[in-house]
N, CA, C, O and the ligand as a Tripos MOL2 file, in Angstrom:
@<TRIPOS>MOLECULE
protein
  285   283    72     0     0
PROTEIN
NO_CHARGES

@<TRIPOS>ATOM
      1 N         158.5030   49.9600  -82.7280 N.3       1 MET1
      2 CA        158.1410   49.8600  -81.3120 C.3       1 MET1
      3 C         156.9140   50.7120  -81.0260 C.2       1 MET1
      4 O         156.8250   51.8700  -81.4330 O.2       1 MET1
      5 N         155.9830   50.1080  -80.3220 N.am      2 ILE2
      6 CA        154.7760   50.8180  -79.9050 C.3       2 ILE2
      7 C         154.8220   50.9590  -78.3900 C.2       2 ILE2
      8 O         155.0590   49.9870  -77.6730 O.2       2 ILE2
      9 N         154.5940   52.1650  -77.9160 N.am      3 THR3
     10 CA        154.5490   52.3940  -76.4810 C.3       3 THR3
     11 C         153.1660   52.8890  -76.1120 C.2       3 THR3
     12 O         152.7060   53.9070  -76.6290 O.2       3 THR3
     13 N         152.5070   52.1780  -75.2270 N.am      4 LEU4
     14 CA        151.1410   52.5170  -74.8480 C.3       4 LEU4
     15 C         151.0430   52.7550  -73.3550 C.2       4 LEU4
     16 O         151.6860   52.0780  -72.5520 O.2       4 LEU4
     17 N         150.2200   53.7380  -72.9990 N.am      5 LYS5
     18 CA        149.8650   53.9320  -71.5890 C.3       5 LYS5
     19 C         148.5850   53.1470  -71.3530 C.2       5 LYS5
     20 O         147.5830   53.3560  -72.0380 O.2       5 LYS5
     21 N         148.6220   52.2470  -70.3830 N.am      6 VAL6
     22 CA        147.4640   51.3900  -70.1280 C.3       6 VAL6
     23 C         147.0480   51.5330  -68.6600 C.2       6 VAL6
     24 O         147.8580   51.3820  -67.7460 O.2       6 VAL6
     25 N         145.7570   51.8300  -68.4670 N.am      7 ASP7
     26 CA        145.2050   51.9720  -67.1230 C.3       7 ASP7
     27 C         144.7260   50.6370  -66.5800 C.2       7 ASP7
     28 O         144.2240   49.8010  -67.3320 O.2       7 ASP7
     29 N         144.8760   50.4370  -65.2990 N.am      8 GLY8
     30 CA        144.2350   49.3200  -64.6210 C.3       8 GLY8
     31 C         145.1070   48.1060  -64.3850 C.2       8 GLY8
     32 O         144.6470   47.1140  -63.8190 O.2       8 GLY8
     33 N         146.3750   48.1690  -64.8150 N.am      9 MET9
     34 CA        147.2570   47.0280  -64.5680 C.3       9 MET9
     35 C         147.7460   47.0730  -63.1270 C.2       9 MET9
     36 O         148.2380   48.1010  -62.6630 O.2       9 MET9
     37 N         147.6090   45.9550  -62.4220 N.am     10 SER10
     38 CA        147.9860   45.9800  -61.0130 C.3      10 SER10
     39 C         148.8240   44.8010  -60.5510 C.2      10 SER10
     40 O         149.3980   44.8490  -59.4630 O.2      10 SER10
     41 N         148.9090   43.7540  -61.3420 N.am     11 CYS11
     42 CA        149.6420   42.5820  -60.8550 C.3      11 CYS11
     43 C         150.1630   41.7390  -62.0130 C.2      11 CYS11
     44 O         149.9390   42.0570  -63.1810 O.2      11 CYS11
     45 N         150.8550   40.6720  -61.6740 N.am     12 ASP12
     46 CA        151.4270   39.7960  -62.6900 C.3      12 ASP12
     47 C         150.3640   39.1890  -63.5870 C.2      12 ASP12
     48 O         150.6060   38.9240  -64.7650 O.2      12 ASP12
     49 N         149.1860   38.9710  -63.0230 N.am     13 HIS13
     50 CA        148.1150   38.4010  -63.8310 C.3      13 HIS13
     51 C         147.6860   39.3560  -64.9410 C.2      13 HIS13
     52 O         147.4020   38.9310  -66.0610 O.2      13 HIS13
     53 N         147.6400   40.6360  -64.6260 N.am     14 CYS14
     54 CA        147.3280   41.6470  -65.6390 C.3      14 CYS14
     55 C         148.3810   41.6220  -66.7440 C.2      14 CYS14
     56 O         148.0520   41.6790  -67.9290 O.2      14 CYS14
     57 N         149.6420   41.5370  -66.3480 N.am     15 ILE15
     58 CA        150.7300   41.4800  -67.3220 C.3      15 ILE15
     59 C         150.5460   40.2790  -68.2360 C.2      15 ILE15
     60 O         150.7020   40.3820  -69.4520 O.2      15 ILE15
     61 N         150.2130   39.1400  -67.6370 N.am     16 GLN16
     62 CA        150.0280   37.9140  -68.4130 C.3      16 GLN16
     63 C         148.8580   38.0480  -69.3840 C.2      16 GLN16
     64 O         148.9460   37.6320  -70.5390 O.2      16 GLN16
     65 N         147.7570   38.6360  -68.8970 N.am     17 THR17
     66 CA        146.5640   38.8100  -69.7340 C.3      17 THR17
     67 C         146.8710   39.6830  -70.9490 C.2      17 THR17
     68 O         146.4970   39.3550  -72.0750 O.2      17 THR17
     69 N         147.5560   40.7950  -70.7030 N.am     18 ILE18
     70 CA        147.8740   41.7250  -71.7860 C.3      18 ILE18
     71 C         148.8900   41.1180  -72.7400 C.2      18 ILE18
     72 O         148.7720   41.2560  -73.9570 O.2      18 ILE18
     73 N         149.8850   40.4490  -72.1810 N.am     19 THR19
     74 CA        150.8970   39.7940  -73.0260 C.3      19 THR19
     75 C         150.2390   38.7630  -73.9370 C.2      19 THR19
     76 O         150.5350   38.7030  -75.1300 O.2      19 THR19
     77 N         149.3560   37.9620  -73.3790 N.am     20 ASN20
     78 CA        148.6560   36.9520  -74.1920 C.3      20 ASN20
     79 C         147.8230   37.6130  -75.2830 C.2      20 ASN20
     80 O         147.8020   37.1450  -76.4220 O.2      20 ASN20
     81 N         147.1410   38.6970  -74.9390 N.am     21 ALA21
     82 CA        146.3040   39.3940  -75.9190 C.3      21 ALA21
     83 C         147.1540   39.9090  -77.0780 C.2      21 ALA21
     84 O         146.7700   39.7970  -78.2420 O.2      21 ALA21
     85 N         148.3110   40.4720  -76.7440 N.am     22 ILE22
     86 CA        149.2010   40.9810  -77.7930 C.3      22 ILE22
     87 C         149.7050   39.8300  -78.6600 C.2      22 ILE22
     88 O         149.8370   39.9710  -79.8750 O.2      22 ILE22
     89 N         149.9830   38.7030  -78.0330 N.am     23 HIS23
     90 CA        150.5080   37.5590  -78.7820 C.3      23 HIS23
     91 C         149.4620   36.9200  -79.6880 C.2      23 HIS23
     92 O         149.8190   36.1960  -80.6180 O.2      23 HIS23
     93 N         148.1840   37.1700  -79.4370 N.am     24 THR24
     94 CA        147.1710   36.6920  -80.3830 C.3      24 THR24
     95 C         147.2260   37.5110  -81.6730 C.2      24 THR24
     96 O         146.8500   37.0200  -82.7370 O.2      24 THR24
     97 N         147.6970   38.7620  -81.5800 N.am     25 VAL25
     98 CA        147.8470   39.6070  -82.7770 C.3      25 VAL25
     99 C         149.1620   39.2960  -83.4830 C.2      25 VAL25
    100 O         149.2020   39.1360  -84.7030 O.2      25 VAL25
    101 N         150.2350   39.2120  -82.7020 N.am     26 ASP26
    102 CA        151.5620   38.9260  -83.2430 C.3      26 ASP26
    103 C         152.2900   37.9970  -82.2740 C.2      26 ASP26
    104 O         152.7800   38.4260  -81.2300 O.2      26 ASP26
    105 N         152.3510   36.7380  -82.6330 N.am     27 ALA27
    106 CA        152.9510   35.7330  -81.7510 C.3      27 ALA27
    107 C         154.4290   36.0020  -81.5030 C.2      27 ALA27
    108 O         154.9950   35.5310  -80.5170 O.2      27 ALA27
    109 N         155.0520   36.7610  -82.4030 N.am     28 GLN28
    110 CA        156.4860   37.0470  -82.2840 C.3      28 GLN28
    111 C         156.7670   38.3540  -81.5450 C.2      28 GLN28
    112 O         157.9240   38.7180  -81.3380 O.2      28 GLN28
    113 N         155.7180   39.0480  -81.1540 N.am     29 ALA29
    114 CA        155.9020   40.3640  -80.5450 C.3      29 ALA29
    115 C         156.7070   40.2770  -79.2540 C.2      29 ALA29
    116 O         156.5280   39.3680  -78.4440 O.2      29 ALA29
    117 N         157.5930   41.2460  -79.0910 N.am     30 GLY30
    118 CA        158.3060   41.3880  -77.8260 C.3      30 GLY30
    119 C         157.5160   42.3380  -76.9490 C.2      30 GLY30
    120 O         157.2250   43.4660  -77.3480 O.2      30 GLY30
    121 N         157.1720   41.8870  -75.7610 N.am     31 VAL31
    122 CA        156.3400   42.7000  -74.8780 C.3      31 VAL31
    123 C         157.0960   42.9990  -73.5980 C.2      31 VAL31
    124 O         157.6090   42.0950  -72.9380 O.2      31 VAL31
    125 N         157.1610   44.2860  -73.2520 N.am     32 HIS32
    126 CA        157.7290   44.6650  -71.9610 C.3      32 HIS32
    127 C         156.7570   45.5910  -71.2560 C.2      32 HIS32
    128 O         156.3510   46.6160  -71.8040 O.2      32 HIS32
    129 N         156.3890   45.2270  -70.0430 N.am     33 ILE33
    130 CA        155.3890   45.9920  -69.3110 C.3      33 ILE33
    131 C         155.9910   46.5280  -68.0230 C.2      33 ILE33
    132 O         156.5740   45.7910  -67.2290 O.2      33 ILE33
    133 N         155.8320   47.8430  -67.8370 N.am     34 ASP34
    134 CA        156.2260   48.4960  -66.5930 C.3      34 ASP34
    135 C         154.9640   48.7650  -65.7870 C.2      34 ASP34
    136 O         154.2120   49.6980  -66.0670 O.2      34 ASP34
    137 N         154.7520   47.9320  -64.7870 N.am     35 LEU35
    138 CA        153.5160   47.9820  -64.0170 C.3      35 LEU35
    139 C         153.3570   49.3230  -63.2890 C.2      35 LEU35
    140 O         152.2810   49.9200  -63.3040 O.2      35 LEU35
    141 N         154.4270   49.7840  -62.6590 N.am     36 LYS36
    142 CA        154.3670   51.0150  -61.8610 C.3      36 LYS36
    143 C         154.0340   52.2240  -62.7270 C.2      36 LYS36
    144 O         153.2640   53.0970  -62.3240 O.2      36 LYS36
    145 N         154.6270   52.2650  -63.9300 N.am     37 GLN37
    146 CA        154.4110   53.4080  -64.8190 C.3      37 GLN37
    147 C         153.1560   53.2420  -65.6600 C.2      37 GLN37
    148 O         152.6780   54.2070  -66.2580 O.2      37 GLN37
    149 N         152.6190   52.0340  -65.7130 N.am     38 GLY38
    150 CA        151.4680   51.7680  -66.5660 C.3      38 GLY38
    151 C         151.8180   51.8320  -68.0340 C.2      38 GLY38
    152 O         151.0240   52.2840  -68.8590 O.2      38 GLY38
    153 N         153.0280   51.3690  -68.3550 N.am     39 ILE39
    154 CA        153.5310   51.4520  -69.7280 C.3      39 ILE39
    155 C         153.6570   50.0540  -70.3300 C.2      39 ILE39
    156 O         154.1700   49.1290  -69.6990 O.2      39 ILE39
    157 N         153.1780   49.9270  -71.5620 N.am     40 VAL40
    158 CA        153.3390   48.6760  -72.3000 C.3      40 VAL40
    159 C         154.1610   48.9660  -73.5530 C.2      40 VAL40
    160 O         153.7440   49.7440  -74.4110 O.2      40 VAL40
    161 N         155.3220   48.3420  -73.6510 N.am     41 ASN41
    162 CA        156.1610   48.4550  -74.8450 C.3      41 ASN41
    163 C         155.9980   47.2030  -75.6890 C.2      41 ASN41
    164 O         156.1080   46.0820  -75.1940 O.2      41 ASN41
    165 N         155.7350   47.4120  -76.9690 N.am     42 VAL42
    166 CA        155.5470   46.2700  -77.8570 C.3      42 VAL42
    167 C         156.4600   46.4040  -79.0700 C.2      42 VAL42
    168 O         156.4050   47.3880  -79.8070 O.2      42 VAL42
    169 N         157.2930   45.3960  -79.2550 N.am     43 GLN43
    170 CA        158.1520   45.3380  -80.4350 C.3      43 GLN43
    171 C         157.4270   44.4600  -81.4430 C.2      43 GLN43
    172 O         157.3870   43.2380  -81.2920 O.2      43 GLN43
    173 N         156.8540   45.0810  -82.4720 N.am     44 THR44
    174 CA        156.0150   44.3170  -83.3960 C.3      44 THR44
    175 C         155.9290   44.9970  -84.7490 C.2      44 THR44
    176 O         156.1740   46.1970  -84.8720 O.2      44 THR44
    177 N         155.5790   44.2190  -85.7600 N.am     45 ARG45
    178 CA        155.2750   44.7720  -87.0680 C.3      45 ARG45
    179 C         153.7750   44.9620  -87.2550 C.2      45 ARG45
    180 O         153.3320   45.5030  -88.2690 O.2      45 ARG45
    181 N         152.9980   44.5170  -86.2760 N.am     46 ALA46
    182 CA        151.5420   44.6430  -86.3650 C.3      46 ALA46
    183 C         151.1360   46.1080  -86.2310 C.2      46 ALA46
    184 O         151.8770   46.9220  -85.6790 O.2      46 ALA46
    185 N         149.9530   46.4310  -86.7420 N.am     47 ALA47
    186 CA        149.4480   47.7930  -86.6470 C.3      47 ALA47
    187 C         149.1180   48.1400  -85.2010 C.2      47 ALA47
    188 O         148.6580   47.3030  -84.4240 O.2      47 ALA47
    189 N         149.3720   49.4080  -84.8680 N.am     48 GLU48
    190 CA        149.1140   49.8430  -83.4950 C.3      48 GLU48
    191 C         147.6530   49.6450  -83.1150 C.2      48 GLU48
    192 O         147.3570   49.2600  -81.9840 O.2      48 GLU48
    193 N         146.7160   49.9080  -84.0640 N.am     49 GLU49
    194 CA        145.2930   49.7360  -83.7470 C.3      49 GLU49
    195 C         144.9840   48.2990  -83.3560 C.2      49 GLU49
    196 O         144.1680   48.0530  -82.4680 O.2      49 GLU49
    197 N         145.6340   47.3530  -84.0170 N.am     50 SER50
    198 CA        145.3960   45.9440  -83.7100 C.3      50 SER50
    199 C         145.8320   45.6190  -82.2900 C.2      50 SER50
    200 O         145.1460   44.8970  -81.5670 O.2      50 SER50
    201 N         146.9830   46.1610  -81.9010 N.am     51 ILE51
    202 CA        147.4960   45.9300  -80.5470 C.3      51 ILE51
    203 C         146.5830   46.6010  -79.5280 C.2      51 ILE51
    204 O         146.2180   46.0050  -78.5150 O.2      51 ILE51
    205 N         146.2150   47.8610  -79.8160 N.am     52 THR52
    206 CA        145.3490   48.6070  -78.9000 C.3      52 THR52
    207 C         144.0120   47.8980  -78.7120 C.2      52 THR52
    208 O         143.5170   47.7780  -77.5920 O.2      52 THR52
    209 N         143.4340   47.4300  -79.8150 N.am     53 THR53
    210 CA        142.1500   46.7370  -79.7420 C.3      53 THR53
    211 C         142.2690   45.4510  -78.9240 C.2      53 THR53
    212 O         141.3940   45.1360  -78.1180 O.2      53 THR53
    213 N         143.3560   44.7130  -79.1380 N.am     54 ALA54
    214 CA        143.5590   43.4670  -78.3960 C.3      54 ALA54
    215 C         143.6060   43.7390  -76.8940 C.2      54 ALA54
    216 O         143.0700   42.9690  -76.0960 O.2      54 ALA54
    217 N         144.2560   44.8470  -76.5180 N.am     55 ILE55
    218 CA        144.3600   45.1840  -75.0910 C.3      55 ILE55
    219 C         143.0140   45.6340  -74.5390 C.2      55 ILE55
    220 O         142.5960   45.1800  -73.4740 O.2      55 ILE55
    221 N         142.3320   46.5260  -75.2580 N.am     56 THR56
    222 CA        141.0530   47.0290  -74.7420 C.3      56 THR56
    223 C         140.0090   45.9160  -74.6820 C.2      56 THR56
    224 O         139.1180   45.9460  -73.8330 O.2      56 THR56
    225 N         140.1140   44.9380  -75.5750 N.am     57 ASP57
    226 CA        139.1880   43.7960  -75.5500 C.3      57 ASP57
    227 C         139.3260   42.9750  -74.2690 C.2      57 ASP57
    228 O         138.3920   42.2750  -73.8780 O.2      57 ASP57
    229 N         140.4730   43.0540  -73.6230 N.am     58 THR58
    230 CA        140.6470   42.3280  -72.3690 C.3      58 THR58
    231 C         140.1150   43.1220  -71.1810 C.2      58 THR58
    232 O         140.0860   42.6120  -70.0610 O.2      58 THR58
    233 N         139.6920   44.3690  -71.4120 N.am     59 GLY59
    234 CA        139.0840   45.1580  -70.3530 C.3      59 GLY59
    235 C         139.9530   46.2600  -69.7940 C.2      59 GLY59
    236 O         139.5430   46.9650  -68.8720 O.2      59 GLY59
    237 N         141.1530   46.4210  -70.3390 N.am     60 PHE60
    238 CA        142.0270   47.5100  -69.8970 C.3      60 PHE60
    239 C         141.8430   48.7190  -70.8130 C.2      60 PHE60
    240 O         141.4750   48.5810  -71.9800 O.2      60 PHE60
    241 N         142.1050   49.9040  -70.2630 N.am     61 ASP61
    242 CA        141.9880   51.1230  -71.0540 C.3      61 ASP61
    243 C         143.3510   51.5820  -71.5430 C.2      61 ASP61
    244 O         144.2800   51.7640  -70.7560 O.2      61 ASP61
    245 N         143.4560   51.7660  -72.8490 N.am     62 VAL62
    246 CA        144.6660   52.3630  -73.4160 C.3      62 VAL62
    247 C         144.4210   53.8620  -73.4600 C.2      62 VAL62
    248 O         143.5450   54.3320  -74.1850 O.2      62 VAL62
    249 N         145.2000   54.6190  -72.6780 N.am     63 THR63
    250 CA        144.9300   56.0380  -72.5200 C.3      63 THR63
    251 C         145.8190   56.9070  -73.3990 C.2      63 THR63
    252 O         145.5020   58.0710  -73.6400 O.2      63 THR63
    253 N         146.9150   56.3590  -73.8750 N.am     64 ASP64
    254 CA        147.8250   57.1910  -74.6610 C.3      64 ASP64
    255 C         148.7410   56.2840  -75.4780 C.2      64 ASP64
    256 O         148.9550   55.1200  -75.1380 O.2      64 ASP64
    257 N         149.2640   56.8310  -76.5410 N.am     65 ALA65
    258 CA        150.2030   56.0650  -77.3680 C.3      65 ALA65
    259 C         151.3490   56.9700  -77.7700 C.2      65 ALA65
    260 O         151.1440   58.1310  -78.1260 O.2      65 ALA65
    261 N         152.5440   56.4380  -77.7120 N.am     66 VAL66
    262 CA        153.7290   57.1680  -78.1260 C.3      66 VAL66
    263 C         154.3000   56.4780  -79.3450 C.2      66 VAL66
    264 O         154.6450   55.2970  -79.3020 O.2      66 VAL66
    265 N         154.3980   57.2260  -80.4380 N.am     67 HIS67
    266 CA        154.8650   56.6250  -81.6840 C.3      67 HIS67
    267 C         156.3680   56.8040  -81.8280 C.2      67 HIS67
    268 O         156.9230   57.8390  -81.4590 O.2      67 HIS67
    269 N         157.0020   55.8040  -82.3570 N.am     68 SER68
    270 CA        158.3900   55.9750  -82.7180 C.3      68 SER68
    271 C         158.6250   55.3200  -84.0590 C.2      68 SER68
    272 O         158.0340   54.2850  -84.3670 O.2      68 SER68
    273 N         159.4690   55.9080  -84.8380 N.am     69 ALA69
    274 CA        159.6940   55.4340  -86.1990 C.3      69 ALA69
    275 C         160.5610   54.1800  -86.2010 C.2      69 ALA69
    276 O         161.2640   53.8730  -85.2380 O.2      69 ALA69
    277 N         160.4820   53.4790  -87.3100 N.am     70 GLY70
    278 CA        161.4450   52.4150  -87.5260 C.3      70 GLY70
    279 C         161.0310   51.0300  -87.0890 C.2      70 GLY70
    280 O         161.8700   50.1300  -87.0440 O.2      70 GLY70
    281 N         159.7820   50.8300  -86.7710 N.am     71 THR71
    282 CA        159.3420   49.4820  -86.4670 C.3      71 THR71
    283 C         159.0780   48.7460  -87.7570 C.2      71 THR71
    284 O         158.6930   47.5770  -87.7330 O.2      71 THR71
    285 CU        146.2230   41.9810  -62.1420 Cu       72 CU72
@<TRIPOS>BOND
     1     1     2 1
     2     2     3 1
     3     3     4 2
     4     3     5 am
     5     5     6 1
     6     6     7 1
     7     7     8 2
     8     7     9 am
     9     9    10 1
    10    10    11 1
    11    11    12 2
    12    11    13 am
    13    13    14 1
    14    14    15 1
    15    15    16 2
    16    15    17 am
    17    17    18 1
    18    18    19 1
    19    19    20 2
    20    19    21 am
    21    21    22 1
    22    22    23 1
    23    23    24 2
    24    23    25 am
    25    25    26 1
    26    26    27 1
    27    27    28 2
    28    27    29 am
    29    29    30 1
    30    30    31 1
    31    31    32 2
    32    31    33 am
    33    33    34 1
    34    34    35 1
    35    35    36 2
    36    35    37 am
    37    37    38 1
    38    38    39 1
    39    39    40 2
    40    39    41 am
    41    41    42 1
    42    42    43 1
    43    43    44 2
    44    43    45 am
    45    45    46 1
    46    46    47 1
    47    47    48 2
    48    47    49 am
    49    49    50 1
    50    50    51 1
    51    51    52 2
    52    51    53 am
    53    53    54 1
    54    54    55 1
    55    55    56 2
    56    55    57 am
    57    57    58 1
    58    58    59 1
    59    59    60 2
    60    59    61 am
    61    61    62 1
    62    62    63 1
    63    63    64 2
    64    63    65 am
    65    65    66 1
    66    66    67 1
    67    67    68 2
    68    67    69 am
    69    69    70 1
    70    70    71 1
    71    71    72 2
    72    71    73 am
    73    73    74 1
    74    74    75 1
    75    75    76 2
    76    75    77 am
    77    77    78 1
    78    78    79 1
    79    79    80 2
    80    79    81 am
    81    81    82 1
    82    82    83 1
    83    83    84 2
    84    83    85 am
    85    85    86 1
    86    86    87 1
    87    87    88 2
    88    87    89 am
    89    89    90 1
    90    90    91 1
    91    91    92 2
    92    91    93 am
    93    93    94 1
    94    94    95 1
    95    95    96 2
    96    95    97 am
    97    97    98 1
    98    98    99 1
    99    99   100 2
   100    99   101 am
   101   101   102 1
   102   102   103 1
   103   103   104 2
   104   103   105 am
   105   105   106 1
   106   106   107 1
   107   107   108 2
   108   107   109 am
   109   109   110 1
   110   110   111 1
   111   111   112 2
   112   111   113 am
   113   113   114 1
   114   114   115 1
   115   115   116 2
   116   115   117 am
   117   117   118 1
   118   118   119 1
   119   119   120 2
   120   119   121 am
   121   121   122 1
   122   122   123 1
   123   123   124 2
   124   123   125 am
   125   125   126 1
   126   126   127 1
   127   127   128 2
   128   127   129 am
   129   129   130 1
   130   130   131 1
   131   131   132 2
   132   131   133 am
   133   133   134 1
   134   134   135 1
   135   135   136 2
   136   135   137 am
   137   137   138 1
   138   138   139 1
   139   139   140 2
   140   139   141 am
   141   141   142 1
   142   142   143 1
   143   143   144 2
   144   143   145 am
   145   145   146 1
   146   146   147 1
   147   147   148 2
   148   147   149 am
   149   149   150 1
   150   150   151 1
   151   151   152 2
   152   151   153 am
   153   153   154 1
   154   154   155 1
   155   155   156 2
   156   155   157 am
   157   157   158 1
   158   158   159 1
   159   159   160 2
   160   159   161 am
   161   161   162 1
   162   162   163 1
   163   163   164 2
   164   163   165 am
   165   165   166 1
   166   166   167 1
   167   167   168 2
   168   167   169 am
   169   169   170 1
   170   170   171 1
   171   171   172 2
   172   171   173 am
   173   173   174 1
   174   174   175 1
   175   175   176 2
   176   175   177 am
   177   177   178 1
   178   178   179 1
   179   179   180 2
   180   179   181 am
   181   181   182 1
   182   182   183 1
   183   183   184 2
   184   183   185 am
   185   185   186 1
   186   186   187 1
   187   187   188 2
   188   187   189 am
   189   189   190 1
   190   190   191 1
   191   191   192 2
   192   191   193 am
   193   193   194 1
   194   194   195 1
   195   195   196 2
   196   195   197 am
   197   197   198 1
   198   198   199 1
   199   199   200 2
   200   199   201 am
   201   201   202 1
   202   202   203 1
   203   203   204 2
   204   203   205 am
   205   205   206 1
   206   206   207 1
   207   207   208 2
   208   207   209 am
   209   209   210 1
   210   210   211 1
   211   211   212 2
   212   211   213 am
   213   213   214 1
   214   214   215 1
   215   215   216 2
   216   215   217 am
   217   217   218 1
   218   218   219 1
   219   219   220 2
   220   219   221 am
   221   221   222 1
   222   222   223 1
   223   223   224 2
   224   223   225 am
   225   225   226 1
   226   226   227 1
   227   227   228 2
   228   227   229 am
   229   229   230 1
   230   230   231 1
   231   231   232 2
   232   231   233 am
   233   233   234 1
   234   234   235 1
   235   235   236 2
   236   235   237 am
   237   237   238 1
   238   238   239 1
   239   239   240 2
   240   239   241 am
   241   241   242 1
   242   242   243 1
   243   243   244 2
   244   243   245 am
   245   245   246 1
   246   246   247 1
   247   247   248 2
   248   247   249 am
   249   249   250 1
   250   250   251 1
   251   251   252 2
   252   251   253 am
   253   253   254 1
   254   254   255 1
   255   255   256 2
   256   255   257 am
   257   257   258 1
   258   258   259 1
   259   259   260 2
   260   259   261 am
   261   261   262 1
   262   262   263 1
   263   263   264 2
   264   263   265 am
   265   265   266 1
   266   266   267 1
   267   267   268 2
   268   267   269 am
   269   269   270 1
   270   270   271 1
   271   271   272 2
   272   271   273 am
   273   273   274 1
   274   274   275 1
   275   275   276 2
   276   275   277 am
   277   277   278 1
   278   278   279 1
   279   279   280 2
   280   279   281 am
   281   281   282 1
   282   282   283 1
   283   283   284 2
@<TRIPOS>SUBSTRUCTURE
     1 MET1         2 RESIDUE 1 A MET
     2 ILE2         6 RESIDUE 1 A ILE
     3 THR3        10 RESIDUE 1 A THR
     4 LEU4        14 RESIDUE 1 A LEU
     5 LYS5        18 RESIDUE 1 A LYS
     6 VAL6        22 RESIDUE 1 A VAL
     7 ASP7        26 RESIDUE 1 A ASP
     8 GLY8        30 RESIDUE 1 A GLY
     9 MET9        34 RESIDUE 1 A MET
    10 SER10       38 RESIDUE 1 A SER
    11 CYS11       42 RESIDUE 1 A CYS
    12 ASP12       46 RESIDUE 1 A ASP
    13 HIS13       50 RESIDUE 1 A HIS
    14 CYS14       54 RESIDUE 1 A CYS
    15 ILE15       58 RESIDUE 1 A ILE
    16 GLN16       62 RESIDUE 1 A GLN
    17 THR17       66 RESIDUE 1 A THR
    18 ILE18       70 RESIDUE 1 A ILE
    19 THR19       74 RESIDUE 1 A THR
    20 ASN20       78 RESIDUE 1 A ASN
    21 ALA21       82 RESIDUE 1 A ALA
    22 ILE22       86 RESIDUE 1 A ILE
    23 HIS23       90 RESIDUE 1 A HIS
    24 THR24       94 RESIDUE 1 A THR
    25 VAL25       98 RESIDUE 1 A VAL
    26 ASP26      102 RESIDUE 1 A ASP
    27 ALA27      106 RESIDUE 1 A ALA
    28 GLN28      110 RESIDUE 1 A GLN
    29 ALA29      114 RESIDUE 1 A ALA
    30 GLY30      118 RESIDUE 1 A GLY
    31 VAL31      122 RESIDUE 1 A VAL
    32 HIS32      126 RESIDUE 1 A HIS
    33 ILE33      130 RESIDUE 1 A ILE
    34 ASP34      134 RESIDUE 1 A ASP
    35 LEU35      138 RESIDUE 1 A LEU
    36 LYS36      142 RESIDUE 1 A LYS
    37 GLN37      146 RESIDUE 1 A GLN
    38 GLY38      150 RESIDUE 1 A GLY
    39 ILE39      154 RESIDUE 1 A ILE
    40 VAL40      158 RESIDUE 1 A VAL
    41 ASN41      162 RESIDUE 1 A ASN
    42 VAL42      166 RESIDUE 1 A VAL
    43 GLN43      170 RESIDUE 1 A GLN
    44 THR44      174 RESIDUE 1 A THR
    45 ARG45      178 RESIDUE 1 A ARG
    46 ALA46      182 RESIDUE 1 A ALA
    47 ALA47      186 RESIDUE 1 A ALA
    48 GLU48      190 RESIDUE 1 A GLU
    49 GLU49      194 RESIDUE 1 A GLU
    50 SER50      198 RESIDUE 1 A SER
    51 ILE51      202 RESIDUE 1 A ILE
    52 THR52      206 RESIDUE 1 A THR
    53 THR53      210 RESIDUE 1 A THR
    54 ALA54      214 RESIDUE 1 A ALA
    55 ILE55      218 RESIDUE 1 A ILE
    56 THR56      222 RESIDUE 1 A THR
    57 ASP57      226 RESIDUE 1 A ASP
    58 THR58      230 RESIDUE 1 A THR
    59 GLY59      234 RESIDUE 1 A GLY
    60 PHE60      238 RESIDUE 1 A PHE
    61 ASP61      242 RESIDUE 1 A ASP
    62 VAL62      246 RESIDUE 1 A VAL
    63 THR63      250 RESIDUE 1 A THR
    64 ASP64      254 RESIDUE 1 A ASP
    65 ALA65      258 RESIDUE 1 A ALA
    66 VAL66      262 RESIDUE 1 A VAL
    67 HIS67      266 RESIDUE 1 A HIS
    68 SER68      270 RESIDUE 1 A SER
    69 ALA69      274 RESIDUE 1 A ALA
    70 GLY70      278 RESIDUE 1 A GLY
    71 THR71      282 RESIDUE 1 A THR
    72 CU72       285 GROUP 0 **** ****
């Protein structure tokens, strides 16, 4: 599981944009986004850099990452 702090998310469209971007890296990824907290949780085997790059390429800023073992 990858947990990222993402700046600039404000609505369902942002959620959709980020979810789609993550799915271009890993179509099987489980994505959960907490809009109020600015948190993106990704259940994936893909590398964190790949996910982060996919998100930043859409124009959002990834400000922090929380690592957890066992993905
Ligand atoms: Cu939006």
